[in-house]
ZAMARGU-4260 file (C-alpha; in steps of 0.2 Angstrom, whole numbers, plus 5000, padded with zeros to 4 digits):
<rodrens>
0) 5509/3766/3925 | 5527/3773/3933 | 5536/3774/3916 | 5552/3767/3921 | 5551/3752/3908
5) 5552/3750/3890 | 5542/3734/3892 | 5535/3724/3905 | 5528/3707/3903 | 5517/3697/3916
10) 5512/3678/3918 | 5508/3663/3929 | 5520/3649/3931 | 5523/3635/3945 | 5536/3635/3956
15) 5540/3620/3966 | 5521/3614/3961 | 5515/3632/3969 | 5508/3645/3957 | 5519/3660/3955
20) 5518/3675/3948 | 5530/3681/3936 | 5537/3697/3929 | 5548/3701/3918 | 5556/3719/3913
25) 5565/3728/3903 | 5576/3742/3905 | 5573/3757/3895 | 5583/3773/3893 | 5578/3786/3902
30) 5589/3801/3901 | 5584/3806/3883 | 5592/3822/3873 | 5575/3831/3865 | 5579/3835/3847
35) 5564/3840/3837 | 5562/3848/3821 | 5544/3848/3810 | 5540/3856/3794 | 5523/3856/3784
40) 5517/3867/3769 | 5535/3880/3772 | 5531/3882/3792 | 5546/3877/3802 | 5545/3871/3822
45) 5559/3865/3834 | 5565/3860/3850 | 5579/3854/3861 | 5580/3850/3878 | 5584/3834/3891
50) 5571/3825/3898 | 5576/3812/3913 | 5562/3800/3916 | 5567/3791/3931 | 5579/3806/3940
55) 5591/3794/3953 | 5579/3779/3952 | 5567/3785/3960 | 5554/3787/3944 | 5551/3805/3946
60) 5552/3814/3930 | 5562/3831/3926 | 5562/3840/3911 | 5568/3855/3902 | 5564/3860/3884
65) 5566/3874/3873 | 5556/3874/3858 | 5552/3888/3843 | 5536/3889/3834 | 5530/3903/3820
70) 5520/3911/3835 | 5532/3910/3848 | 5547/3904/3858 | 5546/3894/3876 | 5556/3887/3889
75) 5545/3873/3897 | 5551/3866/3914 | 5542/3850/3919 | 5544/3840/3937 | 5533/3826/3940
80) 5533/3815/3957 | 5522/3800/3956 | 5523/3796/3976 | 5525/3813/3983 | 5526/3812/4003
85) 5516/3796/4001 | 5515/3782/3989 | 5500/3786/3981 | 5500/3805/3979 | 5507/3815/3965
90) 5513/3830/3960 | 5515/3838/3943 | 5523/3856/3942 | 5525/3865/3925 | 5532/3883/3920
95) 5531/3892/3905 | 5542/3906/3902 | 5536/3911/3884 | 5542/3924/3873 | 5525/3932/3874
100) 5521/3929/3893 | 5523/3915/3906 | 5510/3900/3911 | 5514/3890/3927 | 5502/3876/3932
105) 5503/3861/3945 | 5492/3846/3953 | 5494/3837/3969 | 5483/3824/3978 | 5479/3806/3977
110) 5468/3803/3960 | 5457/3785/3958 | 5474/3776/3955 | 5466/3761/3950 | 5449/3755/3946
115) 5446/3747/3965 | 5451/3765/3972 | 5440/3770/3984 | 5442/3789/3985 | 5451/3802/3978
120) 5457/3821/3984 | 5466/3833/3972 | 5468/3850/3970 | 5476/3857/3953 | 5478/3878/3948
125) 5484/3888/3935 | 5492/3906/3934 | 5496/3915/3917 | 5501/3932/3909 | 5501/3929/3891
130) 5497/3932/3873 | 5483/3922/3865 | 5480/3923/3846 | 5466/3919/3838 | 5469/3915/3819
135) 5454/3918/3805 | 5454/3921/3785 | 5458/3939/3779 | 5451/3946/3764 | 5462/3935/3754
140) 5460/3921/3761 | 5478/3922/3772 | 5479/3916/3789 | 5479/3933/3802 | 5479/3932/3820
145) 5469/3946/3832 | 5480/3947/3848 | 5472/3946/3866 | 5480/3948/3883 | 5474/3936/3895
150) 5476/3934/3913 | 5472/3920/3923 | 5472/3913/3939 | 5463/3896/3945 | 5463/3885/3960
155) 5452/3870/3961 | 5450/3858/3975 | 5441/3841/3970 | 5435/3826/3980 | 5428/3809/3976
160) 5422/3793/3984 | 5418/3777/3975 | 5400/3771/3977 | 5404/3756/3971 | 5423/3748/3966
165) 5431/3733/3962 | 5446/3726/3951 | 5431/3725/3935 | 5420/3741/3937 | 5417/3757/3947
170) 5404/3770/3950 | 5411/3787/3956 | 5401/3802/3963 | 5415/3819/3963 | 5413/3836/3971
175) 5423/3851/3963 | 5425/3870/3971 | 5434/3882/3959 | 5439/3901/3961 | 5445/3909/3945
180) 5450/3926/3938 | 5451/3925/3922 | 5451/3941/3909 | 5454/3946/3891 | 5456/3964/3882
185) 5464/3967/3865 | 5482/3969/3864 | 5490/3984/3870 | 5473/3988/3880 | 5471/3987/3898
190) 5465/3970/3906 | 5452/3970/3918 | 5450/3962/3935 | 5436/3951/3939 | 5434/3936/3952
195) 5422/3923/3951 | 5418/3906/3961 | 5407/3889/3954 | 5404/3872/3963 | 5401/3855/3952
200) 5397/3839/3955 | 5399/3822/3942 | 5396/3804/3942 | 5407/3792/3931 | 5403/3774/3928
205) 5415/3763/3920 | 5420/3746/3914 | 5438/3742/3910 | 5441/3737/3896 | 5462/3734/3887
210) 5467/3727/3871 | 5485/3724/3871 | 5493/3727/3854 | 5510/3731/3846 | 5516/3742/3830
215) 5501/3750/3833 | 5507/3769/3838 | 5525/3761/3845 | 5537/3748/3840 | 5545/3735/3850
220) 5533/3737/3863 | 5516/3732/3870 | 5502/3745/3872 | 5487/3745/3884 | 5473/3753/3872
225) 5458/3758/3881 | 5443/3754/3876 | 5434/3753/3892 | 5416/3759/3892 | 5413/3774/3902
230) 5400/3788/3906 | 5402/3805/3913 | 5389/3817/3918 | 5392/3834/3928 | 5383/3849/3934
235) 5392/3867/3938 | 5383/3878/3945 | 5387/3897/3942 | 5377/3911/3952 | 5376/3930/3949
240) 5382/3930/3968 | 5397/3925/3966 | 5406/3934/3954 | 5396/3930/3936 | 5390/3944/3924
245) 5370/3945/3924 | 5371/3938/3907 | 5382/3925/3911 | 5377/3916/3925 | 5370/3899/3924
250) 5369/3880/3926 | 5383/3872/3915 | 5382/3853/3912 | 5393/3841/3904 | 5395/3824/3899
255) 5406/3810/3889 | 5408/3793/3885 | 5413/3780/3876 | 5407/3763/3870 | 5418/3748/3859
260) 5420/3731/3851 | 5436/3722/3849 | 5442/3706/3841 | 5456/3696/3840 | 5469/3707/3833
265) 5458/3725/3832 | 5445/3734/3837 | 5433/3750/3837 | 5428/3762/3847 | 5415/3777/3847
270) 5419/3792/3859 | 5409/3806/3861 | 5405/3820/3874 | 5399/3839/3877 | 5399/3855/3889
275) 5387/3870/3891 | 5383/3884/3900 | 5364/3889/3901 | 5358/3907/3906 | 5340/3910/3908
280) 5336/3891/3901 | 5347/3896/3884 | 5362/3890/3878 | 5376/3904/3882 | 5391/3895/3875
285) 5396/3876/3874 | 5405/3862/3864 | 5401/3847/3858 | 5413/3832/3850 | 5414/3815/3844
290) 5423/3803/3834 | 5424/3784/3829 | 5442/3775/3825 | 5443/3756/3818 | 5459/3747/3819
295) 5465/3731/3812 | 5480/3720/3812 | 5471/3704/3803 | 5485/3705/3789 | 5503/3703/3793
300) 5515/3714/3798 | 5499/3729/3794 | 5491/3740/3803 | 5475/3745/3795 | 5467/3765/3803
305) 5452/3771/3799 | 5448/3788/3810 | 5433/3801/3810 | 5430/3816/3820 | 5421/3831/3820
310) 5417/3845/3833 | 5408/3863/3835 | 5410/3876/3848 | 5398/3890/3853 | 5406/3906/3857
315) 5421/3900/3864 | 5434/3912/3873 | 5449/3918/3865 | 5461/3902/3862 | 5450/3887/3861
320) 5447/3891/3844 | 5451/3872/3836 | 5468/3874/3825 | 5471/3858/3817 | 5490/3861/3816
325) 5492/3864/3832 | 5483/3848/3839 | 5488/3838/3826 | 5471/3830/3820 | 5469/3837/3803
330) 5475/3835/3785 | 5495/3831/3788 | 5503/3841/3775 | 5497/3858/3778 | 5506/3874/3785
335) 5503/3881/3803 | 5485/3890/3805 | 5479/3884/3788 | 5464/3877/3797 | 5456/3886/3812
340) 5439/3890/3817 | 5423/3885/3828 | 5420/3869/3817 | 5430/3855/3813 | 5429/3838/3804
345) 5444/3825/3800 | 5446/3810/3790 | 5459/3800/3789 | 5463/3781/3783 | 5480/3775/3786
350) 5491/3756/3782 | 5506/3757/3793 | 5518/3744/3785 | 5531/3735/3797 | 5549/3737/3791
355) 5559/3730/3804 | 5554/3731/3824 | 5573/3731/3828 | 5588/3741/3819 | 5603/3738/3828
360) 5592/3736/3843 | 5590/3755/3843 | 5574/3760/3833 | 5559/3752/3823 | 5554/3757/3804
365) 5537/3756/3797 | 5530/3763/3780 | 5515/3773/3780 | 5501/3775/3766 | 5489/3787/3769
370) 5474/3800/3766 | 5469/3812/3775 | 5453/3824/3773 | 5445/3839/3783 | 5448/3858/3789
375) 5442/3871/3803 | 5431/3886/3800 | 5420/3900/3806 | 5401/3897/3799 | 5392/3912/3795
380) 5384/3921/3808 | 5384/3938/3817 | 5402/3943/3823 | 5397/3944/3839 | 5396/3923/3840
385) 5416/3924/3840 | 5417/3936/3856 | 5419/3953/3846 | 5430/3946/3833 | 5428/3959/3816
390) 5423/3944/3802 | 5406/3936/3796 | 5410/3919/3793 | 5415/3906/3779 | 5409/3892/3770
395) 5419/3873/3776 | 5435/3876/3773 | 5442/3858/3769 | 5457/3849/3759 | 5467/3835/3760
400) 5482/3825/3756 | 5488/3807/3751 | 5505/3801/3751 | 5519/3792/3760 | 5527/3790/3777
405) 5543/3784/3783 | 5540/3781/3802 | 5555/3777/3814 | 5551/3775/3834 | 5564/3772/3846
410) 5563/3753/3854 | 5577/3757/3870 | 5566/3773/3878 | 5555/3772/3888 | 5542/3781/3879
415) 5542/3776/3862 | 5536/3792/3853 | 5538/3787/3833 | 5544/3802/3822 | 5536/3803/3802
420) 5542/3810/3787 | 5529/3810/3775 | 5529/3815/3755 | 5511/3818/3748 | 5500/3829/3736
425) 5488/3840/3742 | 5470/3846/3736 | 5455/3857/3741 | 5457/3871/3751 | 5468/3878/3763
430) 5487/3879/3756 | 5496/3890/3744 | 5513/3883/3733 | 5514/3868/3725 | 5502/3854/3728
435) 5516/3843/3733 | 5524/3845/3750 | 5534/3836/3763 | 5529/3835/3781 | 5541/3831/3797
440) 5532/3830/3813 | 5528/3817/3827 | 5516/3803/3819 | 5497/3804/3823 | 5493/3795/3839
445) 5476/3787/3841
</rodrens>
């Protein structure tokens, strides 16, 4: 949980006829230069920086990264202390200095750090003055952005207690209070100022279930895949008296959950959720999403993965629309912002074949065969449904690709993110130029 070892193994043993717990750890490189380069469909992103995941042996993390994307340049500074002032308290600070604004955030407090934890108390917040880009298609089918100025300040305080908590299951009740200032305006115009507050309550039910796999998303390390059956239900009050306009004040509802089944060398998990705000009994805005993942390692040195997901938004605020290039949950050989909108779907099938788990004691190597299909689009509807963006919608925009990928992942580092060099053939909509394309990027994590 501290993330300071590359591998941890626990077992029982006998010492002088008595039962003992044996813990074996493998050290990992915690100081890591950060170099990244990705390209897909002609769009280039790169980063350079330094990350230290075990600063002076204290299990704290310090990171400084400079990144370039087709949209902006960003210097990202982050600090994480997992035992700030006390054994269980966490402190997370993040600063993002962008070429078109700033965005800072914090997290501090004691979360539900284990299944049997009895209580939690945390505070979180954000402060931002930044430009937000919302991409859509112009009359020629090219991705075109609308630019908004965003002003944000948010502070929240949340506390929770466990109505029932053991090492096997839990039932939790939490309360949250939040004050927020968030305004958007078209670029080069004056941004209004409005402040509003909300309170919410939530109930969580869960039963821990993990499956330990190797070579699923990384190499030469054990991965705890979270397959825990969970249910989350919450309700929010956003009254007009606390600053909400009469047309937006109402009640917010949210829900999420997952169920799973597993076998010796595989699993299937179904996830879903949604949230929405209701004003005068009618839905004002919202989001629904769901997905299923099936993975199998029943064949020696192979990992088969089938993943399907879909989601829909209603009246999203600028910047929350789906963009499959940024979230890496769409066809991997397509360029930046080729798929964006308020509807999305993605189907992926992969066969990851292990070539070598340890090369020179530094990296694992694998080959992946993949087929992707999906996209994102704005459905036909009055333009007011998109917050005033001047376009009426489009037919479902879908495309796909199939090909092979060379997968490389570090085995000595504390974290083992895999990089991918993919070559494949594109079909459907959403691309320009040759049907053959190369993508260099972080591997898909399921």
